[in-house]
LOMARTOR-500948 format. One record per residue (C-alpha): residue number from 1; x, y, z; residue in one letter. Coordinates in steps of 0.001 Angstrom, whole numbers, padded with zeros to 6 digits. Layout:
+-----+---------+---------+---------+------+
| pos |    east |   north |      up | code |
+-----+---------+---------+---------+------+
| NUM |       X |       Y |       Z |    A |
...
+-----+---------+---------+---------+------+
END
This chain:
+-----+---------+---------+---------+------+
| pos |    east |   north |      up | code |
+-----+---------+---------+---------+------+
|   1 |  006018 |  032297 |  014605 |    M |
|   2 |  005605 |  030228 |  011421 |    S |
|   3 |  002323 |  028470 |  010740 |    D |
|   4 |  003954 |  025088 |  011286 |    V |
|   5 |  004802 |  026156 |  014864 |    E |
|   6 |  001423 |  027752 |  015577 |    R |
|   7 | -000745 |  026273 |  018304 |    L |
|   8 | -003984 |  024912 |  016878 |    M |
|   9 | -007325 |  024455 |  018614 |    S |
|  10 | -009132 |  021128 |  018966 |    L |
|  11 | -011452 |  022020 |  016082 |    A |
|  12 | -008578 |  023114 |  013819 |    E |
|  13 | -006537 |  019989 |  014473 |    M |
|  14 | -009543 |  017682 |  014043 |    A |
|  15 | -010195 |  019265 |  010662 |    D |
|  16 | -006511 |  018980 |  009760 |    Y |
|  17 | -006453 |  015255 |  010625 |    L |
|  18 | -009967 |  014637 |  009233 |    K |
|  19 | -011215 |  012968 |  012389 |    I |
|  20 | -013982 |  013956 |  014778 |    T |
|  21 | -013329 |  016365 |  017632 |    E |
|  22 | -014527 |  013700 |  020071 |    E |
|  23 | -011991 |  011183 |  018802 |    R |
|  24 | -009192 |  013743 |  018906 |    L |
|  25 | -010144 |  014728 |  022453 |    R |
|  26 | -009995 |  011075 |  023494 |    D |
|  27 | -006541 |  010733 |  021911 |    L |
|  28 | -005320 |  013869 |  023684 |    A |
|  29 | -006682 |  012797 |  027072 |    E |
|  30 | -005149 |  009319 |  026768 |    S |
|  31 | -001782 |  010693 |  025672 |    G |
|  32 | -002210 |  009123 |  022253 |    G |
|  33 | -001507 |  012388 |  020445 |    V |
|  34 |  000901 |  015123 |  021616 |    P |
|  35 | -001093 |  018015 |  023069 |    A |
|  36 | -001095 |  020552 |  025866 |    I |
|  37 | -004029 |  021767 |  027916 |    K |
|  38 | -004416 |  025516 |  028320 |    D |
|  39 | -006919 |  025911 |  031153 |    E |
|  40 | -009811 |  023815 |  029798 |    S |
|  41 | -008802 |  023871 |  026129 |    Q |
|  42 | -006589 |  021424 |  024254 |    W |
|  43 | -003901 |  022943 |  022027 |    R |
|  44 | -001760 |  021227 |  019385 |    F |
|  45 |  001461 |  022217 |  017595 |    M |
|  46 |  001263 |  021124 |  013989 |    R |
|  47 |  004940 |  020266 |  013542 |    S |
|  48 |  004858 |  017986 |  016601 |    V |
|  49 |  001614 |  016343 |  015507 |    V |
|  50 |  003035 |  015795 |  012014 |    D |
|  51 |  005929 |  013828 |  013520 |    D |
|  52 |  003497 |  011763 |  015598 |    W |
|  53 |  001164 |  011202 |  012667 |    L |
|  54 |  003709 |  009397 |  010489 |    I |
|  55 |  004239 |  006791 |  013194 |    G |
|  56 |  000520 |  006628 |  013981 |    Y |
|  57 | -000257 |  005811 |  010342 |    M |
|  58 |  001470 |  002455 |  010843 |    K |
|  59 | -001463 |  001273 |  012964 |    K |
|  60 | -004267 |  003519 |  011704 |    L |
|  61 | -007102 |  001339 |  010324 |    P |
|  62 | -007147 |  001101 |  006537 |    K |
|  63 | -010579 |  002722 |  006404 |    D |
|  64 | -009184 |  005780 |  008201 |    D |
|  65 | -006204 |  005934 |  005841 |    L |
|  66 | -008485 |  005707 |  002810 |    H |
|  67 | -010677 |  008426 |  004314 |    R |
|  68 | -007654 |  010681 |  004818 |    L |
|  69 | -006605 |  010145 |  001193 |    V |
|  70 | -010125 |  010740 | -000142 |    A |
|  71 | -010727 |  013817 |  002006 |    S |
|  72 | -007944 |  015691 |  000214 |    H |
|  73 | -009066 |  014460 | -003219 |    G |
|  74 | -007808 |  016130 | -006342 |    G |
|  75 | -005935 |  014759 | -009327 |    A |
|  76 | -002554 |  014911 | -007592 |    V |
|  77 | -001683 |  011543 | -006111 |    S |
|  78 |  001267 |  009306 | -005345 |    L |
|  79 |  000772 |  007556 | -008700 |    R |
|  80 |  000741 |  010839 | -010625 |    S |
|  81 |  003876 |  012211 | -008937 |    L |
|  82 |  006122 |  009151 | -008765 |    L |
|  83 |  007552 |  008780 | -012254 |    R |
|  84 |  010183 |  006324 | -013445 |    S |
|  85 |  012882 |  008997 | -013806 |    E |
|  86 |  012531 |  009690 | -010079 |    L |
|  87 |  013166 |  006064 | -009123 |    V |
|  88 |  016685 |  005116 | -008015 |    T |
|  89 |  017222 |  001402 | -007412 |    L |
|  90 |  020927 |  001539 | -006572 |    S |
|  91 |  021143 |  003760 | -003498 |    V |
|  92 |  024448 |  003062 | -001773 |    R |
|  93 |  024653 |  002576 |  001996 |    P |
|  94 |  026120 |  005528 |  003871 |    G |
|  95 |  025397 |  008315 |  006305 |    T |
|  96 |  021994 |  009932 |  006320 |    K |
|  97 |  023356 |  012882 |  004385 |    E |
|  98 |  024909 |  010615 |  001761 |    Q |
|  99 |  021669 |  008694 |  001331 |    V |
| 100 |  019570 |  011857 |  001135 |    L |
| 101 |  021858 |  013353 | -001495 |    R |
| 102 |  021361 |  010253 | -003644 |    Q |
| 103 |  017588 |  010579 | -003304 |    L |
| 104 |  017619 |  014236 | -004300 |    V |
| 105 |  020131 |  013914 | -007170 |    A |
| 106 |  017549 |  012773 | -009791 |    P |
| 107 |  015537 |  015935 | -009149 |    L |
| 108 |  018505 |  018070 | -010117 |    T |
| 109 |  019576 |  015963 | -013088 |    S |
| 110 |  015983 |  016024 | -014302 |    G |
| 111 |  015855 |  019811 | -014218 |    G |
| 112 |  013460 |  020019 | -011283 |    L |
| 113 |  016018 |  021674 | -008987 |    L |
| 114 |  019005 |  023934 | -009405 |    T |
| 115 |  022227 |  023075 | -007592 |    A |
| 116 |  021447 |  025747 | -004991 |    A |
| 117 |  017927 |  024406 | -004507 |    E |
| 118 |  019296 |  020881 | -004155 |    E |
| 119 |  021654 |  021993 | -001384 |    A |
| 120 |  018824 |  023787 |  000428 |    R |
| 121 |  016495 |  020782 |  000166 |    L |
| 122 |  019148 |  018383 |  001491 |    V |
| 123 |  019758 |  020765 |  004395 |    E |
| 124 |  016039 |  020824 |  005257 |    R |
| 125 |  015808 |  017040 |  005027 |    L |
| 126 |  018756 |  016656 |  007387 |    I |
| 127 |  017197 |  019174 |  009787 |    D |
| 128 |  014052 |  017046 |  009849 |    R |
| 129 |  015995 |  013827 |  010447 |    E |
| 130 |  017863 |  015426 |  013353 |    E |
| 131 |  014520 |  015962 |  015108 |    M |
| 132 |  013429 |  012328 |  014804 |    V |
| 133 |  014104 |  009694 |  012173 |    S |
| 134 |  011558 |  009246 |  009395 |    T |
| 135 |  012438 |  005523 |  009276 |    A |
| 136 |  009184 |  004669 |  010996 |    I |
| 137 |  008007 |  001716 |  008912 |    F |
| 138 |  009737 | -001672 |  008846 |    A |
| 139 |  012518 | -001380 |  006275 |    G |
| 140 |  011253 |  001949 |  004944 |    A |
| 141 |  011569 |  005695 |  005556 |    A |
| 142 |  009657 |  008742 |  004342 |    I |
| 143 |  012129 |  011664 |  004395 |    P |
| 144 |  010534 |  015077 |  003981 |    H |
| 145 |  011089 |  018716 |  005004 |    P |
| 146 |  009763 |  019651 |  008427 |    R |
| 147 |  007516 |  022346 |  006964 |    N |
| 148 |  005758 |  020938 |  003872 |    P |
| 149 |  004725 |  024434 |  002794 |    E |
| 150 |  008266 |  025776 |  002538 |    E |
| 151 |  008844 |  026514 | -001184 |    P |
| 152 |  011799 |  024183 | -001749 |    L |
| 153 |  010560 |  022725 | -005040 |    V |
| 154 |  008689 |  024225 | -007977 |    K |
| 155 |  005912 |  021635 | -007799 |    R |
| 156 |  004988 |  018613 | -005671 |    P |
| 157 |  007506 |  015781 | -006005 |    I |
| 158 |  007819 |  012209 | -004776 |    V |
| 159 |  010982 |  010198 | -005448 |    A |
| 160 |  011629 |  006554 | -004653 |    L |
| 161 |  015013 |  005204 | -003645 |    G |
| 162 |  015920 |  001576 | -002981 |    V |
| 163 |  019086 |  000501 | -001177 |    C |
| 164 |  019299 | -003253 | -001910 |    P |
| 165 |  021947 | -003872 |  000754 |    R |
| 166 |  020189 | -001771 |  003363 |    G |
| 167 |  021626 |  001103 |  005357 |    T |
| 168 |  021531 |  002537 |  008860 |    E |
| 169 |  018885 |  005284 |  009095 |    F |
| 170 |  018072 |  005377 |  012816 |    D |
| 171 |  015065 |  003128 |  012328 |    S |
| 172 |  012869 |  002803 |  015398 |    L |
| 173 |  013182 | -000991 |  015212 |    D |
| 174 |  016996 | -000695 |  014963 |    M |
| 175 |  016955 | -002615 |  011664 |    E |
| 176 |  018333 | -001567 |  008282 |    S |
| 177 |  016330 |  000659 |  005954 |    T |
| 178 |  015978 | -000373 |  002307 |    Y |
| 179 |  013235 |  001791 |  000775 |    V |
| 180 |  012921 |  005577 |  000826 |    F |
| 181 |  009987 |  007704 | -000289 |    F |
| 182 |  011148 |  011323 | -000574 |    L |
| 183 |  008123 |  013627 | -000253 |    V |
| 184 |  008095 |  017334 | -001114 |    C |
| 185 |  004425 |  018258 | -001224 |    A |
| 186 |  004384 |  022052 | -001130 |    G |
| 187 |  001234 |  022218 |  001007 |    N |
| 188 |  000075 |  020538 |  004196 |    E |
| 189 | -003057 |  018840 |  002865 |    M |
| 190 | -001261 |  017159 | -000033 |    L |
| 191 |  001557 |  016215 |  002370 |    H |
| 192 | -000868 |  014300 |  004595 |    L |
| 193 | -002522 |  012657 |  001598 |    K |
| 194 |  000786 |  011434 |  000184 |    L |
| 195 |  001993 |  010111 |  003544 |    I |
| 196 | -001302 |  008230 |  003932 |    A |
| 197 | -000995 |  006787 |  000421 |    E |
| 198 |  002547 |  005614 |  001140 |    I |
| 199 |  001432 |  004096 |  004446 |    A |
| 200 | -001214 |  002102 |  002566 |    L |
| 201 |  001359 |  000901 |  000034 |    Q |
| 202 |  003747 | -000190 |  002793 |    L |
| 203 |  001076 | -002512 |  004159 |    R |
| 204 |  001254 | -004651 |  001028 |    K |
| 205 |  002799 | -008056 |  001818 |    P |
| 206 |  006567 | -008160 |  001227 |    R |
| 207 |  006568 | -004827 | -000615 |    L |
| 208 |  010035 | -003874 |  000651 |    V |
| 209 |  011462 | -007206 | -000493 |    E |
| 210 |  009763 | -006917 | -003897 |    R |
| 211 |  011100 | -003410 | -004425 |    L |
| 212 |  014606 | -004575 | -003519 |    R |
| 213 |  014330 | -007253 | -006185 |    A |
| 214 |  012858 | -005012 | -008909 |    A |
| 215 |  015169 | -005055 | -011979 |    P |
| 216 |  014184 | -001579 | -013159 |    G |
| 217 |  012077 |  001515 | -012372 |    P |
| 218 |  009077 |  000299 | -014380 |    A |
| 219 |  008975 | -002962 | -012456 |    Q |
| 220 |  009319 | -001115 | -009138 |    A |
| 221 |  006348 |  001112 | -009988 |    L |
| 222 |  004377 | -001945 | -011050 |    A |
| 223 |  005009 | -003484 | -007632 |    E |
| 224 |  003688 | -000317 | -006012 |    L |
| 225 |  000610 |  000229 | -008135 |    F |
| 226 | -000403 | -003280 | -009165 |    E |
+-----+---------+---------+---------+------+
END
């Protein structure tokens, strides 16, 4: 069994999520976080919790999001990874596969992926979307491989794609999706940090609309990191 499928104890999952064991126990008992009870012990599957966590970050208090970002520290951040050459402001509407291929294409043209690696990454992204859509936030999605530790890229990468017209992406609110943050972290802790950083950005007023209107990559990044 891969690590992403391994059952984790209450203490392990609390450390992974950077919350107290008491708070995690309360979430498990109330059904707020997916868990199973083995005799008297709570157990958690990381891949299932990861899926839950993205949606939960929509309503997680800002202080908790900032704490999650700070707890994983380091120089690697959303700002350091998201460069202008990885910003695509003209994503065309289409199927999920067509959209994902447009998001990944700059990685290959920029020499970050080979053609074979591009095909493998797109396949993993589609596999993840078939489980449950990553279009969790209003007008935005965060596509990523199911297992962030799978070596699909040579180094951590975040790419931004904007579809000005909007496209169907199985959003939970049944609305169109316009903004896509492609995340390939390479390790679980950085994965959580980046998702939390993106969740904080998506709380900025009218961010999706401002990104749709950005005339170029530099302006889009300015909207994100102003």
